C-alpha positions as CSV (number, residue, x, y, z in Angstrom):
1,M,-23.7,2.0,-19.4
2,Q,-22.4,4.6,-16.9
3,E,-19.7,2.3,-15.8
4,F,-18.9,1.6,-19.7
5,D,-17.9,5.3,-20.5
6,A,-16.2,5.8,-17.0
7,L,-14.0,2.9,-17.8
8,L,-13.2,4.7,-21.3
9,E,-12.7,8.1,-19.2
10,L,-9.6,6.1,-17.4
11,L,-8.1,5.1,-20.6
12,T,-8.4,8.0,-22.2
13,A,-6.9,9.6,-19.0
14,L,-4.2,7.0,-19.2
15,V,-3.3,8.7,-22.7
16,K,-3.7,12.4,-21.6
17,D,-1.9,12.4,-17.7
18,P,-0.1,9.1,-18.0
19,R,0.3,9.5,-13.7
20,T,-1.6,6.5,-13.4
21,G,-0.2,4.5,-16.3
22,V,3.4,5.3,-14.4
23,L,1.9,4.3,-11.6
24,L,0.0,1.0,-12.6
25,I,3.7,0.3,-14.1
26,F,5.2,0.9,-11.0
27,L,3.0,-1.3,-9.0
28,I,3.7,-4.3,-11.4
29,I,7.5,-4.0,-11.5
30,A,6.8,-3.8,-7.6
31,S,4.4,-6.9,-7.6
32,V,6.8,-9.0,-9.7
33,S,9.8,-8.6,-7.7
34,D,7.9,-8.9,-4.3
35,F,6.9,-11.9,-5.4
36,R,9.9,-13.7,-6.9
37,T,12.0,-12.0,-4.3
38,F,9.7,-11.1,-1.0
39,R,11.9,-7.7,-1.7
40,I,11.0,-4.1,-3.2
41,P,13.9,-2.8,-4.3
42,N,14.9,0.8,-3.6
43,W,15.7,1.9,-6.8
44,L,11.9,1.5,-7.8
45,T,10.2,3.2,-4.9
46,F,12.6,5.9,-4.7
47,S,12.2,6.7,-9.0
48,G,8.8,6.3,-8.2
49,M,8.7,8.9,-5.4
50,V,11.0,11.5,-7.3
51,F,9.2,10.8,-10.6
52,G,5.4,11.9,-8.7
53,L,6.6,14.6,-6.7
54,I,8.5,16.2,-9.9
55,Y,5.2,15.1,-12.3
56,S,2.8,16.9,-9.4
57,A,5.0,19.7,-9.5
58,F,4.9,20.4,-13.2
59,V,1.4,18.8,-14.2
60,P,-0.7,19.4,-10.4
61,F,-3.8,17.4,-9.4
62,S,-5.4,20.7,-10.1
63,F,-5.0,24.6,-9.7
64,R,-3.8,24.2,-6.2
65,L,-3.0,21.3,-5.5
66,G,0.9,20.1,-6.7
67,F,3.8,19.1,-5.6
68,F,3.3,19.4,-1.9
69,W,0.1,17.5,-2.2
70,A,1.9,14.8,-3.7
71,L,4.5,15.3,-0.4
72,G,2.0,15.3,1.8
73,G,0.4,11.9,0.3
74,L,3.8,10.8,0.1
75,L,4.1,11.3,4.2
76,L,0.9,10.1,5.0
77,G,1.6,6.7,3.1
78,F,4.9,6.5,4.9
79,L,3.6,7.2,8.5
80,I,0.6,4.7,8.0
81,M,2.5,2.5,7.1
82,L,5.5,2.9,9.5
83,P,4.1,1.6,12.8
84,C,3.3,-2.0,10.7
85,Y,7.2,-2.1,10.2
86,A,8.1,-1.1,13.7
87,L,5.9,-4.1,15.0
88,K,7.6,-6.3,12.0
89,I,3.9,-7.1,10.6
90,M,5.3,-6.1,7.1
91,G,8.8,-4.8,5.5
92,A,10.3,-1.6,4.7
93,G,10.3,-2.2,1.1
94,D,5.6,-2.2,1.4
95,V,6.5,0.9,3.6
96,K,8.1,2.6,0.7
97,L,6.1,1.6,-1.9
98,M,2.7,2.8,-0.3
99,A,5.2,6.3,0.2
100,M,5.5,6.2,-3.4
101,V,1.7,5.5,-4.0
102,G,1.1,8.9,-1.6
103,A,3.6,11.0,-4.4
104,F,1.3,9.5,-6.9
105,L,-2.0,10.1,-5.7
106,G,-1.9,13.0,-3.2
107,V,-3.4,13.2,0.3
108,S,-6.9,12.3,0.3
109,D,-6.3,9.2,-2.1
110,T,-3.6,7.9,0.0
111,L,-6.0,6.9,2.4
112,H,-8.4,5.4,0.1
113,A,-5.5,3.5,-1.2
114,V,-4.1,2.6,2.0
115,A,-7.8,1.6,3.3
116,F,-8.4,-0.7,-0.1
117,S,-4.5,-2.0,0.8
118,F,-5.3,-3.5,3.6
119,I,-8.9,-5.0,2.9
120,V,-6.9,-7.1,0.2
121,G,-3.9,-7.7,2.5
122,G,-6.8,-8.8,5.3
123,I,-8.6,-11.3,2.4
124,A,-4.8,-12.3,1.3
125,A,-3.7,-13.3,4.9
126,L,-7.0,-15.4,6.0
127,G,-6.3,-17.0,2.0
128,F,-2.8,-17.5,2.8
129,S,-3.2,-19.4,6.4
130,L,-6.4,-21.1,5.1
131,F,-4.6,-22.7,2.1
132,N,-1.4,-23.4,4.8
133,K,-3.7,-24.9,7.3
134,A,-2.4,-21.9,9.5
135,L,-5.6,-20.1,10.8
136,I,-5.4,-20.9,14.2
137,R,-1.8,-20.2,14.7
138,M,-2.4,-17.0,12.7
139,L,-5.1,-15.8,14.8
140,G,-3.0,-16.8,18.0
141,N,-0.2,-14.5,16.5
142,V,-3.1,-11.4,15.8
143,K,-4.1,-11.9,19.5
144,N,-0.7,-11.9,21.1
145,I,0.5,-8.6,18.9
146,A,-2.5,-7.1,19.7
147,Q,-2.4,-8.1,23.5
148,M,1.6,-6.5,23.3
149,M,0.0,-3.1,21.6
150,M,-2.4,-2.6,24.1
151,M,0.0,-3.2,27.3
152,S,3.0,-0.8,25.6
153,A,0.2,1.9,24.8
154,I,-0.9,1.4,28.7
155,G,2.5,1.2,29.9
156,G,3.8,3.5,28.2
157,F,7.2,1.3,26.5
158,R,8.1,0.2,22.9
159,P,6.3,-3.1,21.8
160,D,8.6,-5.7,21.3
161,V,6.6,-7.7,19.2
162,Q,8.8,-10.9,18.2
163,I,6.9,-13.8,16.7
164,E,8.9,-17.6,16.5
165,A,9.9,-19.2,13.8
166,S,8.0,-22.1,14.6
167,K,4.7,-19.7,15.1
168,S,5.0,-18.1,11.9
169,V,2.3,-18.7,9.3
170,G,5.1,-17.5,6.4
171,K,5.7,-14.5,4.6
172,L,3.2,-13.0,2.4
173,P,4.3,-10.3,-0.2
174,Y,2.0,-7.7,1.0
175,G,3.3,-5.5,-1.9
176,I,1.3,-7.2,-4.3
177,C,-1.8,-6.4,-1.6
178,I,-0.6,-3.0,-2.0
179,S,-0.9,-2.8,-5.6
180,I,-4.1,-4.3,-6.1
181,G,-5.6,-2.5,-3.2
182,T,-4.4,0.8,-5.0
183,V,-5.6,0.1,-8.1
184,A,-8.9,-1.3,-6.9
185,Y,-9.3,2.0,-5.4
186,V,-8.4,3.9,-8.6
187,V,-10.7,2.0,-10.6
188,A,-13.2,2.2,-7.9
189,K,-12.6,6.0,-8.0
190,Q,-12.9,6.5,-11.7
191,L,-16.1,4.3,-11.7
192,G,-17.5,6.2,-9.1
193,Y,-17.5,3.7,-6.2
194,A,-15.2,5.3,-4.3
């Protein structure tokens, strides 16, 4: 019964404070775009960032957590995902999408949304590789990336990870994973599970 009440509170919050509802709309648009074209448009992520920051300035998360809390979330989402872009594991649109999510959620919730997104992304990658009968290739690619990262950390040079097209498992629209992970976290938090 408590879950039902929490879900009703979430639906009420969508009406009272549109921050979450607008985030869901942005995430749905990003997911559809990423699924269709493997791209997340800049106009979407940047307008979402601007909305999240401006909205937080006028309607803060709490008494002391407003614009700078949202800006911190934006920067945190960006910085956590940036190494994945540098290693060519994900695209720039995915990094900007997580930064946008951070502008909506603030610092502490961004950490949780990233964790949920990584979990969803890992499950999706396993499912994708199993569906394409490429699990061994994917595990080999992960091993090579991990070895290169370790050697670059020890040797102090910039990793140059290049996966040959013949060894690639394929493209995964990771924006969908970010969207599902973020929504799962928001709902789990509302229900008291996160």
